[in-house]
C-alpha positions as CSV (number, residue, x, y, z in Angstrom):
1,M,-35.4,224.8,19.0
2,L,-35.4,222.6,21.8
3,D,-38.4,220.9,24.5
4,I,-37.9,219.2,27.5
5,D,-41.3,218.1,28.7
6,K,-42.2,216.3,31.7
7,L,-38.6,214.9,32.5
8,T,-38.2,213.1,35.5
9,L,-35.1,211.2,36.0
10,G,-33.7,209.3,39.0
11,F,-30.7,206.7,40.0
12,G,-32.7,205.2,42.8
13,G,-34.8,206.7,45.4
14,T,-35.9,210.0,45.0
15,P,-35.8,211.4,41.3
16,V,-33.0,214.0,40.4
17,L,-35.6,215.7,38.2
18,S,-39.2,215.7,38.6
19,E,-41.9,216.7,35.6
20,A,-39.5,219.0,34.5
21,R,-40.0,221.4,31.6
22,L,-37.4,223.3,29.7
23,T,-38.3,225.2,26.4
24,L,-35.2,227.2,24.7
25,S,-35.7,228.9,21.8
26,R,-33.3,229.1,18.7
27,G,-31.2,232.2,19.4
28,Q,-31.7,232.3,23.3
29,R,-29.2,232.1,26.0
30,L,-30.6,230.3,29.0
31,L,-28.0,229.9,32.7
32,V,-29.5,227.5,35.0
33,C,-27.7,227.9,38.8
34,G,-28.6,225.3,41.0
35,A,-27.2,223.9,44.8
36,A,-24.2,221.1,44.0
37,G,-26.7,217.7,43.6
38,S,-29.8,219.8,42.3
39,G,-29.8,217.8,39.0
40,K,-27.3,220.3,36.7
41,T,-25.5,218.3,35.5
42,S,-28.4,215.7,34.5
43,L,-30.9,218.3,32.8
44,L,-27.5,218.9,30.5
45,S,-26.5,215.7,29.6
46,V,-30.7,214.9,28.8
47,A,-30.5,218.0,26.8
48,A,-27.1,217.2,24.5
49,G,-28.5,213.4,24.1
50,L,-26.1,211.7,26.2
51,I,-28.8,210.4,28.0
52,P,-30.0,207.9,27.0
53,R,-28.0,207.6,23.9
54,L,-24.5,206.9,25.6
55,V,-25.5,206.7,30.0
56,T,-28.6,204.6,30.7
57,V,-30.4,206.1,34.0
58,P,-32.7,203.5,35.8
59,E,-35.7,205.9,35.8
60,L,-36.3,208.3,32.8
61,S,-39.4,209.5,31.3
62,G,-41.1,212.4,29.5
63,T,-40.3,213.6,25.8
64,V,-36.9,215.6,24.4
65,T,-37.2,217.2,20.8
66,L,-35.0,219.2,18.8
67,D,-36.8,221.3,16.5
68,G,-39.7,219.1,16.9
69,Q,-37.9,215.7,16.5
70,P,-37.3,213.5,19.5
71,L,-34.0,213.5,20.1
72,G,-33.9,209.5,20.1
73,S,-34.9,209.3,16.3
74,I,-32.3,211.6,15.3
75,D,-28.5,210.0,13.8
76,R,-25.9,209.9,16.5
77,Q,-23.6,211.4,14.2
78,A,-25.8,214.2,13.0
79,L,-26.9,214.9,16.8
80,F,-23.7,215.6,18.0
81,R,-23.1,217.8,15.1
82,R,-25.8,220.1,15.6
83,I,-25.9,219.9,19.8
84,G,-21.9,220.7,21.7
85,F,-21.3,219.7,24.8
86,I,-18.3,220.4,27.4
87,G,-18.8,218.4,30.1
88,Q,-17.9,219.9,33.9
89,N,-15.2,217.0,34.3
90,L,-13.1,217.5,31.2
91,E,-10.8,214.6,31.5
92,D,-13.7,212.6,30.2
93,Q,-13.5,214.4,27.2
94,L,-10.1,215.5,26.0
95,W,-7.0,213.2,24.6
96,D,-3.3,213.6,25.0
97,L,-2.7,215.7,21.8
98,S,-1.7,218.7,21.1
99,V,-3.4,221.9,21.4
100,E,-4.3,222.8,18.0
101,D,-5.1,219.2,17.0
102,I,-7.6,219.0,20.0
103,I,-9.4,222.4,18.4
104,A,-8.5,221.5,14.7
105,F,-10.1,217.5,15.3
106,P,-14.1,218.5,14.7
107,L,-13.4,220.2,11.6
108,E,-11.0,217.2,10.2
109,N,-13.9,215.2,11.3
110,R,-16.3,217.0,9.4
111,G,-13.5,216.6,5.9
112,M,-13.0,220.7,6.0
113,A,-10.3,222.1,3.6
114,K,-7.3,222.5,5.2
115,A,-6.6,226.1,4.6
116,E,-10.6,227.0,6.0
117,I,-9.3,225.0,9.1
118,R,-6.2,226.8,9.7
119,A,-8.2,230.4,9.5
120,R,-10.2,229.2,12.2
121,L,-8.1,227.7,14.1
122,K,-5.7,230.4,14.2
123,M,-8.6,232.6,15.0
124,L,-10.3,230.8,18.1
125,I,-6.2,230.4,19.2
126,D,-6.1,233.9,19.0
127,G,-9.2,235.2,20.2
128,F,-9.1,232.7,23.6
129,G,-5.6,233.9,23.9
130,L,-3.8,230.9,23.2
131,S,-0.6,231.6,21.5
132,A,1.7,230.7,24.5
133,L,0.1,227.3,24.2
134,S,0.6,226.6,20.7
135,G,2.1,222.9,20.5
136,R,2.0,222.1,23.8
137,R,-0.1,218.7,25.1
138,V,-2.9,219.1,26.3
139,L,-3.0,217.2,29.6
140,T,0.4,219.4,30.3
141,L,-1.9,222.5,30.9
142,S,-3.4,223.8,34.0
143,G,-7.4,223.1,34.8
144,G,-8.2,226.7,33.2
145,E,-5.8,226.3,30.1
146,R,-7.7,222.8,29.6
147,R,-10.8,224.3,29.6
148,L,-10.4,227.3,27.3
149,V,-9.1,224.5,25.0
150,A,-12.4,222.5,25.6
151,V,-14.6,225.5,24.6
152,A,-12.4,226.3,21.4
153,A,-12.5,223.1,20.0
154,A,-16.4,222.6,21.1
155,L,-17.1,226.4,19.2
156,T,-14.9,225.7,16.0
157,S,-18.0,223.2,14.6
158,G,-20.3,225.9,14.6
159,P,-23.4,223.5,16.8
160,D,-26.9,224.9,16.6
161,L,-27.0,224.6,20.2
162,L,-23.8,224.5,23.2
163,V,-24.3,222.4,26.4
164,M,-22.0,223.9,28.8
165,D,-21.6,222.4,32.3
166,E,-20.1,225.0,34.7
167,P,-17.5,226.1,32.2
168,T,-15.9,228.7,34.6
169,T,-14.4,226.4,36.5
170,G,-10.7,227.0,37.5
171,L,-10.8,230.0,34.9
172,D,-9.1,232.9,36.0
173,P,-11.0,236.5,36.2
174,A,-9.6,237.4,32.5
175,A,-10.0,233.9,31.0
176,R,-13.8,234.5,32.3
177,R,-13.9,237.5,30.1
178,R,-11.9,236.1,27.8
179,L,-14.6,233.4,27.7
180,C,-17.5,235.8,27.4
181,S,-16.2,237.9,24.4
182,I,-15.8,234.6,22.4
183,L,-19.2,233.1,23.0
184,D,-20.1,236.5,22.0
185,Q,-18.5,237.3,18.8
186,A,-19.4,233.3,18.2
187,A,-23.3,234.1,18.3
188,Q,-23.9,233.9,14.7
189,D,-22.1,231.0,14.7
190,V,-23.5,229.1,17.4
191,P,-27.3,230.8,18.3
192,S,-27.8,228.9,21.2
193,L,-26.6,228.6,24.5
194,L,-27.4,226.3,27.6
195,I,-25.2,226.4,30.6
196,A,-25.2,225.2,33.8
197,D,-22.6,227.5,36.3
198,Q,-22.8,228.6,40.0
199,D,-21.2,232.3,38.9
200,A,-23.9,234.1,37.6
201,V,-22.3,237.3,37.5
202,S,-19.5,236.4,35.1
203,L,-21.8,235.1,32.6
204,L,-23.8,237.5,32.6
205,P,-22.7,239.4,29.3
206,V,-23.7,236.3,27.3
207,V,-26.8,235.4,28.5
208,D,-30.9,236.7,28.0
209,R,-32.4,234.7,30.7
210,L,-31.6,232.8,34.5
211,A,-33.3,230.1,35.6
212,L,-33.1,228.4,39.2
213,L,-33.2,224.6,39.5
214,H,-34.1,223.0,43.0
215,D,-36.7,220.3,44.1
216,G,-36.1,219.0,40.7
217,Q,-37.9,221.0,38.6
218,L,-36.7,224.1,36.7
219,C,-38.0,227.8,37.5
220,A,-39.2,230.5,35.0
221,P,-36.8,231.8,33.4
222,Q,-36.4,235.8,33.9
223,P,-34.4,238.5,32.7
224,P,-30.6,238.1,34.5
225,A,-30.5,241.5,36.4
226,R,-34.4,241.0,37.8
227,C,-33.1,237.3,39.3
228,L,-29.9,238.5,40.5
229,E,-31.7,240.7,43.2
230,N,-34.4,237.9,44.6
231,H,-31.8,237.4,47.2
232,A,-34.9,234.7,48.9
233,A,-34.9,233.0,45.5
234,W,-31.2,232.0,46.1
235,E,-31.6,230.9,49.2
236,E,-34.4,228.9,48.5
237,A,-32.4,227.3,45.8
238,G,-29.9,226.0,48.2
239,L,-27.5,229.2,46.6
240,L,-25.5,232.4,48.5
241,S,-27.1,235.5,46.5
242,P,-24.5,236.5,43.8
243,M,-25.0,240.0,45.2
244,R,-24.7,238.9,48.5
245,R,-22.8,241.5,51.1
246,R,-19.5,241.3,52.1
247,R,-18.4,239.4,55.2
248,L,-14.6,239.7,56.3
249,A,-12.8,237.0,57.4
250,P,-12.4,236.0,60.9
251,A,-9.3,237.2,62.7
252,G,-7.5,234.3,64.8
253,A,-4.5,233.5,66.6
254,I,-1.2,232.6,64.5
255,G,1.3,230.3,66.4
256,R,4.2,228.7,65.0
257,P,5.6,227.2,61.7
258,L,4.0,224.1,60.0
259,L,4.8,224.5,56.4
260,T,8.4,226.4,55.3
261,V,9.1,226.8,51.6
262,S,12.1,228.2,50.6
263,G,13.7,228.9,47.3
264,L,12.0,226.7,45.2
265,I,13.1,226.4,42.3
266,T,11.4,223.7,39.5
267,Q,12.8,221.3,37.0
268,L,9.9,222.2,34.9
269,T,10.5,225.2,32.2
270,R,8.5,227.1,30.2
271,S,9.2,227.2,26.9
272,V,11.4,230.4,27.2
273,G,13.1,228.1,29.4
274,D,12.5,229.8,32.6
275,P,11.5,227.8,35.1
276,V,7.7,227.5,36.8
277,L,8.7,228.6,39.5
278,N,11.3,230.8,40.5
279,A,12.8,231.1,44.5
280,V,9.6,230.8,45.6
281,T,9.3,231.5,49.2
282,F,6.8,231.3,51.9
283,E,6.0,229.9,55.7
284,I,2.2,228.5,56.8
285,R,1.7,228.5,60.3
286,T,-0.7,227.6,62.6
287,G,-4.2,228.6,62.9
288,E,-3.9,230.2,59.1
289,V,-6.3,230.6,56.1
290,V,-3.8,231.2,53.1
291,A,-5.0,232.1,50.0
292,L,-3.1,231.6,46.9
293,I,-4.1,233.2,43.3
294,G,-2.6,234.1,40.1
295,R,-3.2,233.7,36.1
296,N,-4.3,230.4,34.7
297,G,-0.5,229.2,34.2
298,A,0.6,231.0,36.9
299,G,2.2,227.9,38.6
300,K,-0.4,226.9,41.3
301,T,-0.7,223.5,40.6
302,T,3.0,222.9,40.0
303,L,3.8,224.5,43.5
304,F,1.6,222.4,45.7
305,K,2.7,219.1,43.8
306,A,5.7,220.5,44.6
307,M,4.9,220.9,48.3
308,L,2.9,217.3,47.7
309,G,6.5,215.5,46.3
310,L,4.7,214.9,42.8
311,T,7.2,217.4,41.0
312,K,10.7,217.4,41.5
313,A,12.4,220.3,42.1
314,A,15.7,221.3,40.9
315,S,16.5,223.5,44.1
316,G,15.3,224.9,47.5
317,T,13.7,223.6,50.6
318,I,10.4,222.4,52.0
319,T,10.2,222.1,55.8
320,L,7.2,220.6,57.6
321,D,6.5,220.9,61.2
322,G,10.5,221.6,61.6
323,A,11.9,218.6,59.8
324,A,13.5,218.5,56.5
325,A,11.4,216.8,54.2
326,D,13.0,217.3,50.7
327,R,13.6,213.4,50.8
328,W,10.9,212.0,52.0
329,T,8.2,209.9,50.7
330,V,4.9,211.7,48.7
331,A,3.5,208.9,51.2
332,A,5.5,210.8,53.9
333,R,4.4,214.1,52.9
334,A,0.8,213.1,53.2
335,R,0.7,212.3,56.5
336,K,1.7,216.0,57.1
337,L,0.2,217.3,53.9
338,A,-3.5,216.6,52.7
339,Y,-4.8,217.2,49.5
340,V,-8.5,217.5,48.5
341,P,-8.6,218.5,45.0
342,Q,-11.3,219.9,42.8
343,N,-11.8,216.3,41.0
344,M,-11.5,213.9,44.2
345,R,-11.7,210.9,41.4
346,H,-8.5,211.4,41.0
347,I,-7.2,209.9,44.4
348,L,-10.2,207.6,45.6
349,F,-9.5,204.3,45.3
350,N,-11.1,202.5,48.1
351,M,-14.7,200.4,47.9
352,S,-16.0,202.1,50.1
353,T,-16.7,206.0,51.7
354,I,-15.8,204.7,55.4
355,G,-12.6,202.7,53.6
356,E,-11.2,205.8,52.4
357,V,-11.7,207.8,55.6
358,I,-9.7,204.7,57.5
359,F,-7.3,204.4,54.9
360,A,-6.6,208.4,55.7
361,I,-6.5,207.5,59.3
362,T,-4.1,204.6,59.5
363,A,-2.1,205.6,55.8
364,A,-1.8,201.4,55.5
365,T,-5.6,199.8,55.2
366,A,-9.3,200.9,54.4
367,H,-10.5,198.0,57.0
368,S,-10.0,198.2,60.6
369,N,-10.7,195.9,63.5
370,D,-9.6,199.1,66.1
371,P,-12.9,200.5,67.4
372,E,-11.3,203.7,67.6
373,V,-10.2,204.2,64.3
374,V,-13.7,203.0,63.3
375,A,-15.4,205.7,65.7
376,K,-13.2,208.2,64.1
377,A,-13.9,207.4,60.8
378,R,-17.7,207.4,61.4
379,A,-17.8,210.8,63.2
380,A,-15.5,211.9,60.5
381,L,-18.1,211.2,57.8
382,A,-21.1,212.1,60.0
383,R,-19.8,215.5,60.3
384,Y,-19.3,216.2,56.5
385,D,-23.0,215.1,56.0
386,L,-21.8,211.4,55.1
387,G,-23.2,209.2,58.0
388,H,-25.8,207.7,55.7
389,L,-23.2,206.3,52.7
390,E,-20.6,204.6,54.9
391,E,-20.6,201.8,52.7
392,A,-21.8,203.4,49.5
393,N,-19.1,203.2,46.7
394,P,-17.0,206.6,46.5
395,F,-17.5,206.7,42.6
396,S,-21.0,206.8,43.3
397,L,-21.4,209.7,45.0
398,S,-22.2,213.3,43.7
399,V,-19.3,215.5,42.9
400,R,-20.3,217.4,45.8
401,Q,-20.5,214.4,48.1
402,Q,-16.8,213.2,47.0
403,A,-15.6,217.0,47.3
404,L,-17.2,216.7,51.1
405,L,-15.7,213.2,51.7
406,G,-12.1,214.6,50.9
407,L,-12.8,217.2,53.6
408,A,-14.0,214.0,55.9
409,C,-10.8,212.4,54.9
410,A,-8.2,215.7,55.7
411,D,-9.8,216.3,58.8
412,A,-9.7,212.8,60.0
413,A,-6.3,212.1,58.9
414,G,-5.0,214.7,61.5
415,A,-2.5,216.4,58.2
416,L,-1.2,219.7,59.7
417,V,-1.8,221.2,56.8
418,A,-4.7,221.4,54.0
419,I,-4.4,222.0,50.3
420,I,-7.8,222.5,48.8
421,D,-7.9,223.1,45.0
422,E,-10.8,225.0,43.7
423,P,-13.7,224.1,45.8
424,L,-16.6,223.2,44.2
425,L,-18.5,224.1,47.3
426,A,-18.1,227.8,47.5
427,R,-21.6,229.0,46.1
428,D,-23.8,226.1,47.6
429,L,-25.6,227.0,51.0
430,R,-24.8,223.9,52.9
431,G,-21.5,222.8,50.8
432,R,-20.1,226.7,52.0
433,Q,-21.3,225.9,55.6
434,L,-19.6,222.5,55.6
435,L,-16.5,224.0,54.3
436,E,-16.5,226.8,56.9
437,R,-16.5,223.9,59.8
438,F,-13.8,222.0,58.0
439,I,-11.5,225.3,58.3
440,A,-12.7,225.9,61.8
441,A,-12.0,222.7,62.9
442,M,-8.4,222.7,61.3
443,R,-7.6,226.4,62.9
444,E,-9.3,225.5,65.8
445,T,-6.8,222.1,66.4
446,G,-3.9,224.2,65.9
447,R,-3.5,223.6,62.3
448,A,-4.0,225.6,58.7
449,V,-5.3,225.4,55.4
450,M,-3.7,226.9,51.4
451,L,-6.9,227.8,49.6
452,I,-6.1,227.5,45.7
453,S,-9.2,229.5,44.0
454,H,-9.9,232.2,41.4
455,D,-13.1,232.8,43.1
456,L,-11.9,235.8,44.5
457,E,-15.2,235.6,47.0
458,L,-14.5,233.2,48.6
459,V,-11.0,234.0,49.2
460,D,-12.0,237.2,50.5
461,D,-14.9,235.5,52.5
462,L,-12.6,233.1,54.6
463,A,-8.9,233.8,53.9
464,S,-7.2,236.2,55.8
465,R,-3.9,236.1,54.1
466,L,-3.4,236.4,50.4
467,M,-0.6,235.1,48.2
468,L,-0.3,235.8,44.5
469,L,2.1,234.0,42.6
470,D,3.4,235.9,39.2
471,E,5.8,235.3,37.0
472,G,7.5,232.1,39.0
473,R,7.6,234.5,42.4
474,I,5.5,235.5,44.9
475,A,4.3,238.9,44.2
476,Y,2.3,239.6,47.3
477,D,2.2,238.2,50.6
478,G,0.0,240.1,53.3
479,P,-3.4,240.6,54.3
480,T,-6.1,239.5,52.3
481,D,-7.8,243.3,52.4
482,E,-4.4,244.8,51.6
483,G,-3.8,242.8,48.4
484,W,-6.5,243.8,47.1
485,R,-5.1,247.1,46.6
486,S,-1.5,246.2,46.1
487,Q,0.3,246.7,43.0
488,A,0.7,243.2,42.0
489,F,-3.5,242.6,42.2
490,A,-3.4,245.6,39.8
491,K,-0.8,244.2,37.5
492,L,-3.5,241.3,36.7
493,G,-6.1,243.7,35.5
494,W,-8.8,241.7,37.6
495,S,-12.1,243.2,39.5
496,A,-11.4,243.3,43.3
497,P,-14.0,240.9,44.9
498,Y,-17.4,242.4,46.0
499,A,-16.7,245.6,43.7
500,S,-20.7,246.3,43.1
501,V,-21.5,245.4,46.5
502,P,-18.7,246.3,49.0
503,E,-20.9,247.0,52.3
504,E,-18.9,245.1,54.9
505,T,-21.4,243.9,57.5
506,A,-20.5,242.7,61.4
């Protein structure tokens, strides 16, 4: 069906892909795993026809055919009807429409009868568990909810091939199961899948082959079960092995309170009128790594926005470093609370990476004549593998490099608490090392980290304390290991991390 032969692709310098080959037969479902920056997104963009049809690159050679016909010779409308694509950055694909309008749009565009549109719309909304979101504007949804809507919209028109880049990002464990269930049910309408994702285990129910991508080459696809047990192959590809043994989070000395949230009730309400957050209370102290988990739409995003001053509270107090911060400006809070979002493009605005770090340090300018400030910025970039990119435009960096830039800025700024939202470095070997370096630096300097993630293994590895947000309240707050055995966690219906490989190592 899809054949890629001798694909070489580069953006200047060393090619991202070098004579890569991929053959996907009709009905085949292939999962590609690779480290951040390995070329997964580039490979999928070529497979979906986005490169070079919509995006041009400096270096591109090789052949790409669909059922024997070169992709470049297929009419654009026909091509994008046959190949559906869901990118990692959903902001590039979604408009500010209602959930129903986004899902129905592909069918309306094809002139399908209204009765058939309504029937298919209901099937997808029910199947994806989106009924509670009916009538909502897509851009008001959480990241995980948006992703489910995007997948539902892509499945609506029944493409021959569905290409998905990191589809599990932002999805809680239950949503990942729903995604797999829907993809399984849609096999007749969407026979072929090409997926790139670092979470191999979650997608096992819907793929029949798995291939690792590294050094610009795609390894020969194998049955997933065989590939999962090959720890050396995963490490060679720069990834943590999915079947690795459990590692306990290091204990540390806990000190004075840095952040206190007391009785927080938000102005933002749910459709039934209840506040999204209702009397939320917790404290974060020096040396802590606190993980916040909860269902998609539980209010995690609302909580950290309220802490940052981006969402107004109806009542409650926020104390930072012993001072009441309720009347502080967003800028004033940012001096104490660093925010590292999943999509760093949301907060980048300077013309160079060193400019971003200098601004994080000074909170006033991206340029400084103070040698101490410049030296501090350069040291932070070097600490996170970005020393050679200090003059690069932040928007030209890879997703992985942008994530590392976020850590460099938060570290250099000296913020007391860093909020890290769904880090994309979780399963990438080098990325994980640098994330752990950042956390160690925060703890050693009397600061703290709040980690928001649906990757429960990451939480188990790094966090000594777990908070679970459910129904607008903190349903559990205590040691991470005890959290997996709590009634609040059992209520979610999720499997505890490392359920298949529970051994502990020193």
